[in-house]
N, C-alpha and C positions, 0 to 999 in steps of 0.2 A: 456579593449580598443582594439581595433584589428588593425592588418598591412595589406596591401594587400596580405601578406601569411602565417601569422601566428597572433594569438590573445598574447596578451603579456600585463603585469598587475604592478601597483605600488603599492607597499607596504610603509605607511609612517603613521605620524599624520596629522591630522587636524589642522591648523591654524585657531585658534577663530576671529583672529585680521582682518588678510583678507578675511576670509571665501574660502581660496585656501587650498591647501593639497599640503605636501613638502613630496616629495618621500625620500622613505629611503630605497627601496631595490624594484629590477625590477626583475619579472617573465615571463618566456617563455614556451607557451604550444608545446611543439616538434610535427612536424610533419613528422618524420622520423617514420613511421610502418611498418609493413608487407600488410600493408590492401594496394591497389589500392584505395582506396578513402576512406574518413571518413570526418563525419557529422561535422559542426561547430557547434554545440552543445556540442557533445561529445570533442570536443579541449577546449572547454572553461570550460566544466565539470571536466576535467584534470586540467587548470590550477585554477580553484578554489579551488581544493583539494590541489594543491602544496604552494598557497597563505596560506589556513589556518594551515598548518602543519607549514611553514614557520613563521608564526606570533604566533603560540604555541612556537616553539622554542626558537623566540629571545623574546616575551614578557611574557610568560607563561600562556596565557588566547587566548579566540578568539577574533578577530577582530571584531570591535562594528560594523562596515557598510560595506556590501561590494557592490559596485557600480558596476553594469553591463551594457556592451554597449547595450542596447533594449530598446527599446518603450514601456510602460507602458503594453500596450495589446499584446504585442508579448512576456514582462516577464509573463504575468499571463498564456498566452499558454502554454509555455513550462514547466510552473511549475506546470502544469495538464497532460500536454501529455508527456512529457522527463523523462524517467526512469533515465538517466544520468545523469541531472540536479538536480532531487531529490534525487539519492545518493550521490550525491557530496556537498548538503548542508544537507544531514543528522545528528541531533545531532547539528547545528549549532544555535547559539544563538544570532547569527550577525541579524543586520538590512538589507534587500536585498532591496536596491534600483536602479531602472532603469535607472538612469542616476547622473550626479553632478553637479547642474544647475549653481554652482557658480564656477570663475575663480579659477585655469588656467584649468580645465576639461569641461568648460561650450561645448567647441564643440564636445564633445563624445556624449552627447543628441542629438546632431544633423544630428549624423549618422545613416544610417539604415545597419548595420553590418548584422544584422538577422530579418528575416521576418516571421510569421506567414505563414508556408507551402501552396500553392495550391492544395497540392497532400490532399486526402481525404483517410482517413483509410477505409471509405465504400463505397459500389457502390454508385454513383449518382443517382438518382431516376431521370427520364425521359432523363437521358442522351444518346449521343450514344453510340452503345456499338458494339468495335472493337476487331476481334480475330486475332491472328498472331501465326503464326507458323516456322517451318526451317524443312528443310533435309538434310543430308549432300550427300547423295545418289545424289539427284536430281540438290544439287548446287545451291538452291532456297530458298525466303525469300517470306511466303505469309501475306497477310491482308484481309482480308474478312468483311463486315459489309453490314445492311441489312437497301435499303435506298427504304423508301416508299412500301415497300411489297417487293422489288426484292432486291436479293443478289447481291453486287458489289465486286470487287475484286483489288487488286494489287498483280502483282507477283513481286520479285527482284531478280536477278541475282549476287550469290555470286563474291566475288573478289578472287585473288588468296591467299590470307592469311587468308579465312575466317576459322571458324570452325562453329560445332554446335551452341556453345554459342554466339558468336559474330554473326553468322546469326539472332540467335533468338533477341539478342539486336538493332541489324539493324532494323528489322521489327518493332520494337519498336518504336525507333528514328522515323522511318517513322512515323506513326502513330500520336505521340504526337507532331509533323513538322508539318503535314499534314491536320488535322483537327484543326480548332481555338475555336469549341465550347464547352461545356462541354464533354469529352469522360468517357468512363469505356474500359480499356484496358485490355483484356483477354489474357495469355499467360499459356504454360503447363511447362514453364522454371522456377523451382525454383529460380535458379540463377538468372533471369534475372527480377523475379518478387522484388529481394532483391535490387539489383541495383535500380532500378527506387524507390524505397523507400526511398531510403538514398541520392539519389543523386543531390535533388535540392538543398540543403545547404551545399556542403560537396568541402572541398579541395581536390583537384585530383591529384593523385604521378603519373609520365611519369614510367612508363614501359614497359619493354623491348616488350613486345609485341604492336608494334606500331599501330596496327589494331584495339586493344580493348582500347587503350588509344585514338584512334581518334573518334570511337562510343562512349567513357564515355565524353568525351569534346562536342561531336555535342549533347549528350543527357542533357548534363549541360545547354549548351545554351538554346537548344528548351524548356525546359522546363523554366527558366528564362525568354524565351518572351511570354509566354503563358499569358493571363488575364484569362481567366475561370479555371475554377477547375478539375482535372482529377483525376483517381484512377484507381490501377493495382491490375488485381484479379487473383490469379492464380488457376488454375483448374487442375487436374489432366486429365491427358491425355487418350482415347479411353475407359473413364468409364459408359457413354450415348450418345446417340443419339438425346435429346429433350435437350431443354430449352438453357444454356449455353453450355453443349455438343454438339449440335447443330452446332453451329459456329464454335466451336475447329475441330470437325469430317470435316466441310467445309476446314475450313484451313489446316487440317493435308492433306487432298485430292491433294489439290492445290500442294503440295509439294511432294507425292506421286510418284513416278516413275511405279508402277505396278499396274492392273488394279485386283482388288480380284474378285473372279471368284465365285459364288454361288456354295456351297456345295449342292451334294442331301441330301432328307431328312434323307434316309436311312444310310446315311454317319454321317450325324448329330446325328441319333440317337444312331448309333451305338457307336460315341464317348461319347457321354451321359453315356449311360452306363456302360462304362468303365470306370467312376469317380462315380456315385451313384448308379449305378446296380437295375434300376428300372425294375418290372414284366413285359409280354409283354403287359399286357392290360393298364400301364401305358404310355408305350411307342408309344401303336398304338393310344393313344388320346392327347399326346403332340406333337409327329411328325407329324400324320396323315398317317401314315404306313398301308397297310394290317395288318391284324393279322398272316398271315404266315410270313411276313419278320420279326415281333416283338418278334414271337417265335422263328425263327432263330437265332436272334442276342441274346437271351437270352440263348440257349444252347448251342452256341459258346463260350460262355464266360467260362474261366477257371475255375472261382470261382463262377458262380452262378447255373454249372451245377451240382456239387456236390451238391445241396442243392432241387432239382425239379425232384427227382426220378432219377439220373442217368444219366439224358438226357445229350448231347451232347458229344463235344469233349473230354474235361476234361484228353487228352494226356500230360505228361511232365511235370504237373505242381503241386504246392504246394498247397492242399487245406486248408481254415481257418475257424476257429469256428464261432460261429455267437452267444457264450456265451464265458464267462469264463470257462476253463477246460472241455471243450466240446471236444477240441482235441491239444494234445501235439505233437511235433514234436522233436524226440533227434538223437545226433550224437557225434562223438568222433574228438578231433583233438588233433597236438601233438604240445607240447610247451617244448622243448627242454631244455629250461634257468629252467625248472621245476626237470630238472633231473631224478631221480625215480620216481618222480610222474609226468611223463611229460604225462601221457595219461588223458587230460582233456574232461571229459565227460558232454556234455553241452544237458539241456532240453530248449523248449521256448512252453510257451504256445499262440498258433498261432492268437490268440484274442485278450488279454492285452497286448502281447508281453511280458510276462515277463518272465526273463531269470533267470536259475538255473544252475551254475557249480560247478563241483567236479572235484578236482586233483586225478588218482586214479594211481596204478602200474602198471596198466595194461589193457586189452579192452576183457577180457574173459567175459563168464557169471556171475561169482560171482561179477566180478567189476560193470555189468551192474545192477546186483540187489542191490548192497552197492549204486549205484548214483540212482536208482529209488526209493529205501528206504527213501534217505535225500528227494528225488522231492517230494513223498506224504506228508513227515512230515511241508515243508514248503510251499507250492504251495497248498497241499491239493488232491486229488483223480481225476484222468483225466477220460474221458468216452471213447476214442480213445487214442492210441501212434501210431504214425507216423515212421516208423524207415527206415533204407535202408534193404536189403538182406544178411549183414554179419551175419558169422557164429554164432557169440554170440545171435544177435536179434534173430535168426530163431531156436536156440537152444532148446530142449524139457524144459532145467531149466527153461528157462526167460519164456517161454509160460506157464508153472506150477505156476511159481511165478504169472505172473498178472490172471492168472484163478481163483485165491486166494480170 
């Protein structure tokens, strides 16, 4: 059964003489929760769990029949689509009935406490697609959609108490309220997508944030007043500019405060090379720059200049190997907590980033040789070893050891 603010249940034996039900106990689904809103099906599922547990405690067996305040078609839909209801009935041997058609609970079946949601879990084919976005710097929320081949828009100004989340929610509330036909609402806010997915048939708790509470109530009312289905689609922002991404980008531009100035091609090429390290021919072909510009970018790269005949700047940089054990780098650090062995010699393979460290009692040539011997045993033998100009590293003893 259901009241205006909460579900409640009656537990008792059925009287065969008058076809009625005599209540032996009552159960309530508490709406005290940390959530700002809770779907009715979730509350109903909690009440079913409580009722089953209480009957087992008193009678020692599962209830024979569980009557739910749902119409037959609504019950069938939730049994298929609601994970909460499925979990609440998991393992139950009870008969699940949509209502009790006999007195005194006949009125339960006449009520429509819960209905099949108008919200679609999938995009609606042929429906109008509306894109929403918001910006805290511009203090605006934007809605844009395509009608008869041209893009239309609506820009909403923020209120004083608005945050980015409430602005995003504000845009969706406007879209669902304004468009009466079937619509797909696209948002890049995962929070808003989650709210719309549960708000249609939910109990809403009054929260401290009055602006948020106001928007939740408005959204709930707008959804209930709809006659046509709707769907909410979450999309990751700034991923592409075609398809759904085009509308998302247009909505984003409406709330952006800065104008993006196109970067020169040679700047884009330099940024790309700093990540992917293409050769000059590849840069020239991809970014349509001259061969001279492409070559200059490669030669000025602190990494690539060491693998192109030594051309380029290469000043003050650490080269990296292009295969395992091609280039190592070694140095000494002090760890005072190690006591006598506080001189920690560390070697790293610049390609695989494999690190080997050994504590030594000093940093003279003998200690360097001991450390490198350990490295050779564990990591293999390197082709090149990069060090600083410390006395131990440039000593003839270490140089002789490395030439062996």
